[in-house]
C-alpha positions in Angstrom: 32.8 0.3 -32.8 33.4 1.5 -36.7 36.1 -1.8 -38.2 37.2 1.0 -40.5 36.8 5.1 -40.8 36.2 6.5 -44.3 37.3 10.0 -45.5 35.2 11.4 -48.8 36.3 14.8 -50.4 34.5 16.5 -53.8 36.6 18.7 -55.7 36.9 21.3 -58.2 33.8 22.0 -60.7 29.8 20.8 -59.2 28.4 18.7 -61.2 25.4 16.6 -60.3 24.9 13.9 -59.2 28.3 13.9 -56.8 25.3 14.3 -54.0 24.0 10.5 -55.2 27.9 8.6 -54.6 28.0 11.0 -51.1 24.7 9.0 -49.9 25.5 6.1 -51.5 29.0 6.0 -49.8 27.1 7.0 -46.0 24.0 4.6 -46.5 26.4 1.0 -47.5 29.0 2.4 -44.9 26.1 2.4 -42.7 25.7 -1.2 -43.6 28.8 -2.3 -43.1 30.2 -0.5 -40.5 32.0 2.2 -41.5 32.1 5.9 -39.8 32.2 8.3 -42.9 33.8 11.7 -42.7 33.5 14.4 -45.1 36.6 17.4 -46.5 34.7 20.2 -46.5 36.0 22.3 -49.3 38.6 19.7 -51.6 41.8 19.2 -51.3 41.3 22.7 -49.1 40.1 20.8 -46.6 43.1 18.6 -46.4 45.5 21.6 -47.1 44.2 24.2 -44.1 42.2 22.2 -41.6 44.0 23.2 -38.5 42.8 20.2 -36.3 44.2 21.8 -32.9 41.5 24.5 -33.8 37.6 23.7 -32.3 36.4 26.4 -35.8 38.5 26.1 -38.6 37.7 21.6 -37.3 33.7 22.1 -37.9 34.6 24.6 -41.3 36.4 21.6 -42.7 35.7 18.2 -41.4 31.5 17.2 -41.8 30.8 13.9 -40.0 28.2 11.7 -42.5 25.5 9.9 -41.1 22.3 8.9 -42.7 20.0 11.6 -41.0 22.6 14.1 -42.8 22.2 12.9 -45.5 19.3 10.9 -46.1 17.7 14.3 -48.3 21.1 15.9 -49.7 20.6 13.5 -53.5 17.8 15.5 -54.0 19.6 17.7 -55.7 22.9 18.5 -57.5 25.9 20.4 -56.2 27.9 19.0 -53.6 26.7 19.0 -49.6 30.9 19.2 -49.2 31.3 22.0 -51.2 34.5 22.3 -53.8 37.9 24.2 -54.3 40.0 24.4 -56.8 43.6 23.7 -54.5 46.4 21.4 -55.5 48.7 20.7 -52.7 51.4 19.6 -53.9 51.4 23.5 -56.1 50.2 26.3 -52.7 51.6 29.1 -53.8 51.2 30.3 -50.0 50.3 28.4 -46.7 47.6 28.7 -44.2 48.4 31.5 -41.8 49.7 28.3 -38.8 51.9 26.7 -41.4 53.5 29.0 -42.4 57.1 29.3 -40.5 56.7 25.5 -41.7 59.6 23.8 -43.7 57.4 22.3 -46.5 59.3 21.6 -50.7 59.3 24.3 -52.3 59.9 24.6 -55.4 60.2 27.3 -58.7 57.9 26.9 -60.9 56.8 28.6 -64.7 53.8 29.1 -66.8 52.6 31.4 -69.1 56.1 33.3 -68.8 55.5 34.0 -64.8 57.7 32.2 -62.0 56.5 31.8 -58.9 57.4 29.7 -55.9 54.8 26.8 -54.7 55.0 24.7 -51.9 54.0 21.2 -51.4 52.2 20.1 -48.0 51.4 16.5 -49.4 53.0 15.5 -45.6 50.8 18.3 -43.8 47.0 16.5 -46.0 49.0 12.8 -44.5 49.6 14.0 -41.3 46.0 15.1 -41.2 44.1 11.6 -42.8 45.9 10.0 -39.5 44.9 12.1 -37.1 41.7 12.3 -38.8 41.8 7.7 -38.2 40.9 8.3 -42.3 41.8 4.1 -42.9 40.5 5.3 -46.8 40.1 8.2 -48.6 37.3 8.1 -52.3 38.2 11.1 -54.0 35.1 12.2 -56.3 37.1 14.5 -59.1 38.0 15.1 -62.8 41.7 14.5 -64.4 43.6 17.7 -61.9 41.2 16.9 -59.0 42.4 13.1 -59.9 46.3 13.4 -60.1 46.6 14.3 -56.5 44.8 11.4 -56.2 47.0 9.6 -57.7 50.0 10.5 -56.3 48.2 10.9 -52.6 47.5 6.9 -52.9 51.7 6.4 -54.5 52.9 8.7 -51.4 50.7 5.7 -49.2 47.1 6.4 -48.7 44.5 4.5 -49.8 43.0 6.6 -51.9 39.8 4.6 -54.3 38.7 7.8 -57.4 35.8 7.8 -58.8 35.6 10.6 -62.0 33.0 13.3 -62.2 33.0 16.6 -64.9 30.8 17.1 -67.3 33.8 18.0 -70.0 33.6 13.4 -70.2 37.6 14.0 -70.7 39.5 12.3 -67.7 41.5 8.9 -68.6 40.4 4.9 -68.9 36.3 5.6 -68.3 34.2 6.5 -70.6 31.6 8.1 -69.1 32.2 10.8 -65.5 29.2 11.8 -64.0 27.4 14.8 -65.0 28.0 13.7 -69.0 24.7 13.2 -69.7 22.8 15.9 -67.2 25.4 18.4 -69.7 24.5 17.4 -72.2 20.7 16.7 -71.4 20.9 21.0 -70.8 22.4 21.5 -73.5 20.3 19.7 -75.4 17.0 21.7 -73.8 18.2 25.0 -73.5 19.3 25.5 -77.5 15.8 24.0 -78.2 13.8 26.4 -76.1 16.6 29.4 -77.8 15.8 28.3 -81.3 12.5 30.7 -81.0 14.5 32.8 -80.7 16.6 32.7 -83.1 14.7 31.6 -85.7 12.4 34.9 -84.3 15.5 36.8 -85.7 16.4 35.5 -88.6 19.9 34.7 -87.1 22.7 32.3 -86.1 22.6 30.8 -83.8 25.9 30.3 -81.7 26.2 28.1 -78.4 29.2 28.1 -76.5 29.3 25.1 -73.5 32.6 23.7 -71.2 35.4 21.7 -73.2 39.2 23.7 -72.5 41.1 20.7 -74.2 38.6 18.1 -75.1 35.4 18.8 -76.6 33.0 15.3 -75.7 29.8 18.6 -74.5 30.3 20.2 -78.4 30.0 16.9 -80.0 27.8 15.0 -78.0 24.7 18.0 -78.3 25.8 17.9 -82.0 25.1 14.8 -82.1 21.3 14.5 -80.4 20.4 18.1 -81.6 21.7 17.3 -85.6 23.7 20.4 -85.7 27.7 22.1 -86.8 29.9 21.8 -83.9 34.0 23.1 -83.0 36.0 21.3 -81.0 39.7 21.6 -79.4 40.6 18.9 -81.3 40.3 19.9 -84.7 40.8 24.0 -85.5 38.7 24.3 -88.6 39.2 26.3 -91.4 36.9 29.5 -90.2 35.6 30.5 -94.6 34.5 27.0 -94.9 32.8 26.8 -91.1 30.9 30.2 -92.0 29.5 29.2 -95.1 28.1 25.7 -93.9 26.0 28.6 -91.3 24.8 30.4 -94.1 24.1 27.6 -96.5 22.1 26.2 -92.9 20.1 29.6 -93.0 18.8 29.6 -96.1 17.9 26.4 -97.0 16.3 26.0 -93.6 12.1 27.9 -94.2 12.3 29.6 -91.4 15.6 30.9 -92.2 18.2 30.0 -89.4 21.2 27.9 -88.2 23.0 26.9 -85.6 26.2 25.6 -84.2 27.8 24.7 -80.7 31.5 25.4 -80.1 33.5 23.8 -77.3 34.9 26.7 -74.5 39.1 25.5 -76.2 37.8 25.6 -79.8 39.9 27.7 -82.6 40.1 27.7 -86.1 43.4 28.3 -87.8 45.2 30.9 -87.5 43.5 32.1 -84.2 43.6 31.7 -80.6 41.0 30.8 -77.2 42.2 34.4 -75.8 42.9 33.6 -71.5 42.7 36.3 -68.5 42.7 36.0 -64.5 45.4 34.0 -63.1 46.1 30.7 -63.3 44.0 28.2 -60.6 45.7 25.8 -58.5 46.4 23.8 -62.4 47.5 26.1 -63.9 44.0 26.7 -65.9 44.0 30.7 -66.9 40.5 31.3 -68.0 39.3 32.1 -71.4 37.3 34.8 -73.2 34.4 33.7 -75.1 34.9 32.0 -79.2 31.8 32.4 -80.1 32.1 35.9 -79.1 34.8 36.2 -81.6 33.1 33.9 -84.0 29.8 36.0 -84.1 32.4 39.2 -85.7 33.4 36.5 -88.1 30.3 35.9 -89.2 29.0 39.7 -89.1 32.1 41.1 -90.9 32.6 38.0 -93.6 28.9 37.0 -94.1 27.1 40.0 -92.5 24.4 38.4 -90.6 23.3 39.1 -87.9 23.6 36.7 -84.4 23.2 35.5 -81.6 25.8 34.4 -79.0 24.5 32.3 -76.0 26.8 31.3 -73.0 25.4 28.1 -71.9 29.0 27.0 -69.5 27.5 27.0 -66.0 23.8 26.0 -67.0 25.3 22.7 -68.1 27.0 21.9 -64.3 23.6 23.1 -62.7 20.7 21.6 -61.4 19.0 18.3 -60.2 21.5 14.9 -62.2 19.5 12.9 -64.6 18.1 9.4 -64.4 21.3 8.2 -65.7 24.1 10.6 -63.4 22.1 10.0 -60.5 21.9 5.4 -61.5 25.9 6.0 -63.1 26.5 8.0 -59.5 25.1 5.5 -56.8 27.4 2.4 -58.5 30.3 4.2 -58.6 29.7 4.6 -54.6 28.8 1.9 -53.4 32.1 -0.3 -56.1 33.8 2.6 -54.0 32.8 0.7 -51.0 33.9 -2.6 -52.1 36.7 -1.4 -53.6 37.2 -0.9 -49.4 36.1 -4.3 -48.4 38.5 -5.6 -50.7 41.5 -3.4 -49.9 41.5 -2.5 -53.5 43.5 1.2 -54.0 45.3 3.1 -56.1 42.1 2.3 -58.6 39.1 4.2 -60.0 35.5 4.0 -60.4 34.7 3.0 -64.5 32.5 2.5 -67.6 34.7 0.3 -70.0 33.2 -0.8 -73.0 29.8 -0.2 -72.0 30.5 -1.8 -68.0 31.5 -0.9 -64.8 34.4 -1.6 -64.2 37.8 -1.2 -61.7 40.4 0.6 -63.5 44.0 2.4 -62.6 43.5 6.0 -60.8 45.2 7.8 -64.6 48.9 9.2 -65.0 48.6 12.3 -64.4 51.0 13.1 -67.4 49.1 11.9 -69.5 46.5 14.5 -69.4 42.5 14.6 -70.2 41.2 12.2 -72.6 40.2 13.6 -76.1 38.0 12.7 -78.8 38.9 10.5 -81.4 38.5 12.4 -84.4 38.9 10.1 -86.9 36.2 8.0 -85.7 33.5 10.9 -84.2 34.4 13.8 -86.4 33.7 14.8 -90.1 36.1 17.3 -90.6 34.4 18.8 -94.0 30.8 19.1 -92.2 32.4 19.8 -89.3 29.5 17.5 -87.3 29.5 14.5 -85.4 29.9 11.1 -87.6 26.8 9.4 -87.5 27.9 5.9 -89.4 29.5 2.9 -87.7 27.8 2.8 -84.5 27.2 -0.9 -84.3 29.1 -3.1 -81.7 30.4 0.7 -79.6 28.9 0.8 -76.6 26.6 2.8 -74.8 28.7 6.0 -75.1 30.5 5.5 -78.4 33.4 5.7 -77.4 36.9 3.3 -76.4 38.1 3.6 -72.5 
């Protein structure tokens, strides 16, 4: 008989390495007498499941064992699927919950006011009915913001950070980051041949709404200019450097990488579409905007490449497999010690347990002074002795 029943879910965007966490939890659980229940589609699995409806339960609840997780770590993505659901701010209720009394508030974001419902009582009720003793939540700052709230509401939550943006507080590393940089480096290396063949300025766009780690570290390992959200660059200076790079290059081309949230002085990235469950709208391509400015000001042709979703697809690299599997087993150690409200982390280059970050603090951002040269729009390469392997401290 299982001594503990564990729920596990993945929320937000997918990244390589998630399946390694899931498999690690299941396999370790089988060794210590724990039953693992997969919650499908992130927090939606706990807001939309109707446990009195067999079809709904089958859609959202998936008992996991060694057999059905045996091969999942061989591929990227998440076998549990994902969603961007915020149970504390739901714009509409599932049909079977309509008419029930949930706390509601008026929320205004960017001039738009809407009524949202907090269905946390239903989430807790579903966890109780499922007999979940501990919930392992794997996600970025949005997913883990609700995890922190749920733990304070009395649910025993253990968090695991994942995001290719690497911007979760209290940790120097999030699952998916290494693979994203490897993917970006490979893609840029391949596309050098096209940019060089046509003697153009290559502009690459990567994810990074609020933090520039993905663009900065891609630039770090490929020796290129970069624009990040933490620092508005001077447009004329940026273009001047790119044109100089091009003219100094025997192959007569230059390249740069931009975070999706990067901006220059006097420019603001445009957004489109409805806000998601956490209030984020999709951003128009700053790379396209920069391309138009280069054509207009420098009379140079460009090649624009959007690498965003490419970087989170496919199999995890060694680092993400290693960290993911270790984080999963660390979570099980916490369960055995009845520790909750904690997040698995890397601090000073070592594995550690840290508090689930306070959502009010927002994402972790690049330290400009130590990491970014604001005159040359490149990473800082000097003075790295004594730093942890990922060059920043949590």
